[in-house]
C-alpha positions as CSV (number, residue, x, y, z in Angstrom):
1,X,35.6,-6.6,2.2
2,X,33.6,-9.7,1.3
3,X,30.1,-9.9,2.9
4,X,27.2,-12.2,3.0
5,X,23.9,-10.4,2.6
6,X,20.4,-11.8,3.5
7,X,18.1,-9.4,1.6
8,X,14.3,-9.3,1.7
9,X,13.0,-9.8,-1.8
10,X,9.3,-9.2,-2.5
11,X,7.8,-8.6,-6.0
12,X,4.9,-6.5,-4.7
13,X,2.7,-5.9,-1.7
14,X,0.4,-8.9,-2.6
15,X,3.3,-11.4,-3.1
16,X,5.0,-13.5,-0.5
17,X,8.5,-12.2,0.4
18,X,11.6,-14.1,1.6
19,X,15.2,-13.5,2.6
20,X,17.6,-14.3,-0.3
21,X,21.3,-15.0,0.1
22,X,23.5,-12.5,-1.9
23,X,27.2,-12.1,-1.8
24,X,28.8,-8.7,-1.8
25,X,32.5,-8.9,-2.9
26,X,35.3,-6.4,-3.0
27,X,33.4,-3.7,-1.1
28,X,35.6,-0.8,0.0
29,X,35.3,0.1,3.7
30,X,34.8,3.8,2.8
31,X,31.7,3.0,0.8
32,X,28.4,4.0,2.3
33,X,25.7,1.3,2.8
34,X,23.8,2.5,-0.2
35,X,26.9,2.5,-2.3
36,X,27.5,-1.1,-1.3
37,X,24.0,-1.9,-2.6
38,X,24.7,0.0,-5.8
39,X,27.8,-2.3,-6.3
40,X,25.7,-5.4,-5.6
41,X,23.0,-4.2,-8.0
42,X,25.6,-3.6,-10.7
43,X,26.8,-7.2,-10.3
44,X,23.2,-8.6,-10.3
45,X,22.4,-6.6,-13.5
46,X,25.5,-7.9,-15.3
47,X,24.4,-11.5,-14.4
48,X,20.9,-10.7,-15.8
49,X,19.2,-10.9,-12.3
50,X,16.7,-8.4,-11.0
51,X,18.4,-5.6,-9.0
52,X,17.4,-4.9,-5.4
53,X,14.8,-2.2,-5.1
54,X,15.5,0.3,-2.3
55,X,14.6,3.9,-1.5
56,X,17.1,6.8,-1.6
57,X,17.3,10.4,-2.6
58,X,19.7,13.0,-1.2
59,X,22.2,10.6,0.3
60,X,23.3,13.4,2.6
61,X,21.4,12.3,5.7
62,X,18.7,15.0,5.5
63,X,15.7,13.6,3.6
64,X,15.0,10.3,5.5
65,X,14.2,8.4,2.3
66,X,16.6,5.5,2.9
67,X,14.4,3.3,5.0
68,X,16.2,0.1,5.7
69,X,16.4,-2.2,8.7
70,X,19.9,-3.5,9.0
71,X,20.4,-6.4,11.4
72,X,17.1,-5.6,12.9
73,X,17.8,-1.9,13.6
74,X,16.2,0.9,11.5
75,X,19.0,2.6,9.6
76,X,21.5,0.1,11.2
77,X,24.2,0.8,13.7
78,X,24.7,4.3,12.4
79,X,22.9,6.7,14.8
80,X,21.9,8.5,11.6
81,X,20.3,7.7,8.3
82,X,21.3,4.6,6.2
83,X,23.1,6.7,3.6
84,X,25.5,7.9,6.3
85,X,26.3,4.4,7.5
86,X,29.7,3.3,6.2
87,X,30.9,-0.2,5.6
88,X,33.8,0.3,8.0
89,X,31.2,-0.3,10.7
90,X,31.2,-4.0,9.6
91,X,34.0,-6.6,9.4
92,X,35.1,-8.7,6.5
93,X,33.0,-11.9,6.3
94,X,30.1,-10.5,8.2
95,X,26.5,-11.6,7.5
96,X,24.2,-8.7,7.2
97,X,20.4,-8.9,7.3
98,X,18.7,-6.2,5.2
99,X,14.9,-5.8,5.5
100,X,12.2,-3.1,5.0
101,X,10.7,-1.2,7.9
102,X,8.1,-3.5,9.5
103,X,4.8,-1.8,10.3
104,X,1.2,-2.4,9.4
105,X,0.9,1.2,8.2
106,X,4.0,0.9,6.0
107,X,3.1,-1.8,3.5
108,X,5.9,-3.2,1.3
109,X,5.9,-1.9,-2.3
110,X,8.8,-4.0,-3.6
111,X,11.8,-5.5,-1.9
112,X,13.1,-2.9,0.6
113,X,10.7,-0.1,-0.5
114,X,7.7,0.6,1.8
115,X,4.8,3.0,1.3
116,X,5.1,5.8,3.9
117,X,2.3,7.9,2.5
118,X,0.6,7.5,5.9
119,X,3.0,10.1,7.2
120,X,2.0,12.5,4.4
121,X,-1.7,12.0,5.1
122,X,-1.1,12.8,8.8
123,X,0.6,16.0,7.9
124,X,-2.1,16.9,5.5
125,X,-4.7,16.4,8.2
126,X,-2.8,19.0,10.3
127,X,-3.5,21.5,7.6
128,X,-2.0,24.9,7.0
129,X,-1.4,27.8,9.3
130,X,-3.1,31.2,8.8
131,X,0.1,33.2,9.5
132,X,1.1,35.7,6.9
133,X,3.2,34.0,4.2
134,X,4.2,37.0,2.0
135,X,7.6,38.7,2.0
136,X,10.0,38.1,4.8
137,X,9.1,39.9,8.0
138,X,11.5,41.7,10.3
139,X,13.3,39.3,12.6
140,X,11.8,41.0,15.7
141,X,8.3,41.4,14.3
142,X,7.1,38.2,16.1
143,X,8.7,37.7,19.4
144,X,9.4,34.1,20.5
145,X,10.9,33.2,23.9
146,X,14.2,31.4,23.4
147,X,13.0,28.3,25.3
148,X,10.0,28.0,23.0
149,X,12.2,28.6,19.9
150,X,14.6,25.9,21.0
151,X,11.8,23.4,21.6
152,X,10.2,24.2,18.2
153,X,13.6,23.9,16.4
154,X,14.3,20.6,18.2
155,X,11.0,19.1,17.1
156,X,11.2,20.6,13.5
157,X,14.4,18.6,13.0
158,X,12.2,15.5,12.3
159,X,12.8,14.3,8.7
160,X,9.8,11.9,8.6
161,X,12.0,8.9,7.8
162,X,9.8,6.4,9.7
163,X,12.6,4.8,11.7
164,X,10.6,5.4,14.9
165,X,7.7,3.3,13.5
166,X,10.1,0.6,12.3
167,X,11.7,0.3,15.7
168,X,8.6,0.4,17.8
169,X,7.2,-3.1,18.8
170,X,3.7,-1.6,18.4
171,X,4.5,0.3,15.1
172,X,3.6,3.6,16.8
173,X,4.0,6.9,15.0
174,X,3.7,8.9,18.2
175,X,7.3,10.3,18.0
176,X,6.7,11.6,14.4
177,X,3.3,13.1,15.2
178,X,4.5,14.5,18.5
179,X,7.4,16.3,16.7
180,X,5.0,17.8,14.1
181,X,2.5,18.9,16.7
182,X,5.2,20.3,19.1
183,X,6.9,22.3,16.4
184,X,3.9,24.6,15.7
185,X,2.4,24.4,19.3
186,X,5.5,26.2,20.6
187,X,5.3,29.1,18.0
188,X,2.9,32.0,17.8
189,X,2.2,31.2,14.2
190,X,0.8,27.8,15.2
191,X,-1.7,29.0,17.7
192,X,-4.9,29.8,15.6
193,X,-5.3,26.1,14.5
194,X,-3.6,24.5,17.5
195,X,-6.7,22.7,18.8
196,X,-8.0,21.5,15.4
197,X,-4.5,20.5,14.3
198,X,-3.7,18.0,17.0
199,X,-7.2,16.4,17.0
200,X,-7.1,16.0,13.2
201,X,-3.5,14.6,13.1
202,X,-4.2,12.1,15.9
203,X,-7.4,11.0,14.2
204,X,-5.6,10.4,11.0
205,X,-2.8,8.6,12.8
206,X,-5.3,6.1,14.3
207,X,-7.1,5.8,10.9
208,X,-3.8,4.8,9.3
209,X,-3.4,1.8,11.7
210,X,-0.4,2.9,13.7
211,X,-0.1,1.2,17.1
212,X,-0.1,2.9,20.5
213,X,2.9,4.1,22.4
214,X,3.9,1.8,25.3
215,X,7.0,3.8,26.3
216,X,9.6,1.4,25.0
217,X,11.7,4.4,23.8
218,X,13.0,2.4,20.8
219,X,11.8,5.3,18.7
220,X,14.1,7.8,20.5
221,X,17.0,5.4,20.3
222,X,17.0,5.1,16.5
223,X,15.9,8.6,15.5
224,X,18.6,10.0,13.2
225,X,17.5,13.6,14.1
226,X,17.6,12.8,17.9
227,X,14.0,13.8,18.5
228,X,13.4,13.3,22.3
229,X,10.5,11.2,23.5
230,X,9.3,14.3,25.5
231,X,7.5,15.3,22.3
232,X,5.2,12.4,22.9
233,X,4.3,13.7,26.4
234,X,3.7,17.1,24.7
235,X,1.4,15.5,22.1
236,X,-0.6,13.8,24.9
237,X,-1.0,17.0,26.8
238,X,-2.0,18.9,23.6
239,X,-4.5,16.2,22.7
240,X,-6.1,16.1,26.2
241,X,-6.5,19.9,26.3
242,X,-7.9,20.1,22.8
243,X,-10.3,17.2,23.5
244,X,-11.6,18.8,26.6
245,X,-12.1,22.1,24.9
246,X,-13.8,20.4,22.0
247,X,-16.2,18.6,24.3
248,X,-17.4,21.8,26.0
249,X,-17.3,23.8,22.7
250,X,-14.5,26.1,23.7
251,X,-12.2,27.4,20.9
């Protein structure tokens, strides 16, 4: 396959960026999108040009590091992470636009790499749980209703890739924060800090500059972990209850 790439090149967050035309020749259809970029970078290096900077880690679809917008879609037409998108999804001669996630809270570091430490700071604001963390307990020591366990596991599948933010017209992180809040709110271990957790995480989310949710549902559409938008409704309810209790001084 021979492809025409339009790749976002930017030296650092303080420099102007632009789309640069790059050709990708002799790309095997069975190559992943990141392997295609590896092939392109090898060719750029041989010519003495600067290789394209992009994030990656596990390349197994579980870490969420590969944050690319492909033809305007976070992670591309893959319904999973970028590393699990294969070139057979494209046709010979296609023009492919490759850009970083676009969000105020995700500043570009270089080329296709963005700073997603805002997610880390939101999770840190949530703090720890006070549940015992010693040796493994008996499986029946803490009873969890199946419905709650299923909802918690569904939310815990979030890998924090940031595709939801990249897809949202407002750059909202509500799906991410909703997943993290829902995960522990549904489990007995998350109850002691439940009120403080949601207030702290939402405050940090606003501080980081993420936009508001306007129910576009683009976040749900591109989420590689298929986190449902219902976690946003759960987040809103948790925040409303916690705010009311905090106002009247109820723990």
